[in-house]
C-alpha positions in Angstrom: 15.1 -1.1 -11.4 14.3 -0.8 -7.7 15.5 2.8 -7.7 12.4 3.6 -9.9 10.0 2.0 -7.5 7.5 3.7 -5.1 5.1 3.2 -2.3 2.2 1.4 -4.0 -0.3 2.0 -1.2 0.0 5.7 -1.5 -0.9 5.7 -5.2 -3.4 2.8 -5.6 -6.5 5.1 -5.5 -4.9 7.6 -7.9 -3.9 4.9 -10.3 -7.2 3.1 -10.2 -9.1 6.3 -10.9 -7.1 7.0 -14.1 -6.9 3.5 -15.6 -10.1 1.8 -14.5 -10.9 0.4 -17.9 -10.4 -3.4 -18.0 -8.6 -3.6 -21.4 -5.6 -1.7 -20.0 -3.0 -3.4 -17.9 -0.9 -1.2 -15.6 1.7 -1.5 -12.8 4.5 0.5 -11.1 7.5 0.7 -13.4 9.6 -1.4 -10.9 7.4 -4.4 -11.7 7.2 -3.9 -15.5 9.0 -6.7 -17.2 9.1 -5.4 -20.8 12.0 -3.6 -22.4 12.2 0.1 -21.9 14.1 2.0 -24.6 17.0 4.3 -23.8 15.2 7.6 -24.7 12.4 6.7 -22.2 15.0 5.8 -19.5 16.6 9.2 -20.1 13.3 10.9 -19.6 12.8 9.0 -16.4 16.3 10.2 -15.2 15.4 13.8 -16.0 12.3 13.6 -13.9 14.2 12.0 -11.0 16.9 14.7 -11.1 14.2 17.4 -11.0 11.8 15.9 -8.5 13.7 13.3 -6.6 11.6 11.0 -4.3 8.5 13.1 -5.1 8.1 11.5 -8.5 6.6 8.0 -9.2 6.4 6.2 -12.5 3.9 3.7 -14.0 3.6 1.7 -17.2 0.2 1.2 -18.7 -0.4 -0.8 -21.9 -2.9 -2.5 -24.1 -2.1 -4.9 -26.9 1.7 -4.4 -26.3 1.4 -0.6 -26.7 3.1 0.8 -23.5 2.8 4.3 -22.1 4.9 5.8 -19.3 2.9 7.6 -16.6 4.3 10.0 -14.1 3.0 11.6 -11.0 4.6 14.2 -8.7 3.4 14.3 -5.1 0.5 12.0 -6.1 -1.2 14.9 -7.9 -2.6 13.3 -11.0 -0.9 11.1 -13.6 0.4 12.4 -16.9 1.4 10.2 -19.7 4.7 11.5 -21.0 6.2 8.7 -23.2 5.2 5.8 -25.4 7.1 3.1 -27.3 6.7 0.1 -29.5 4.8 2.3 -32.0 5.8 3.1 -35.6 6.3 6.8 -34.7 8.6 6.1 -31.8 12.0 7.8 -32.0 15.0 5.5 -31.6 
């Protein structure tokens, strides 16, 4: 998973400003210990192919409800995937 990591210091302020509510947990994807389904991993690979080292990934969750966040060039975080929900595609 280390290939998905990023420079935490460069994104701390950005991440904190988006997920400052205490009931959400969040961390860089390289530190996330839960299972990530194959469709989400394929989405990550597509972003990496398109943006290379400019893209960074995060996982935020509450009550075991994870979301994949992505930022390119540290310009805001967009949540592009979710899993462990009844509507998740497998």
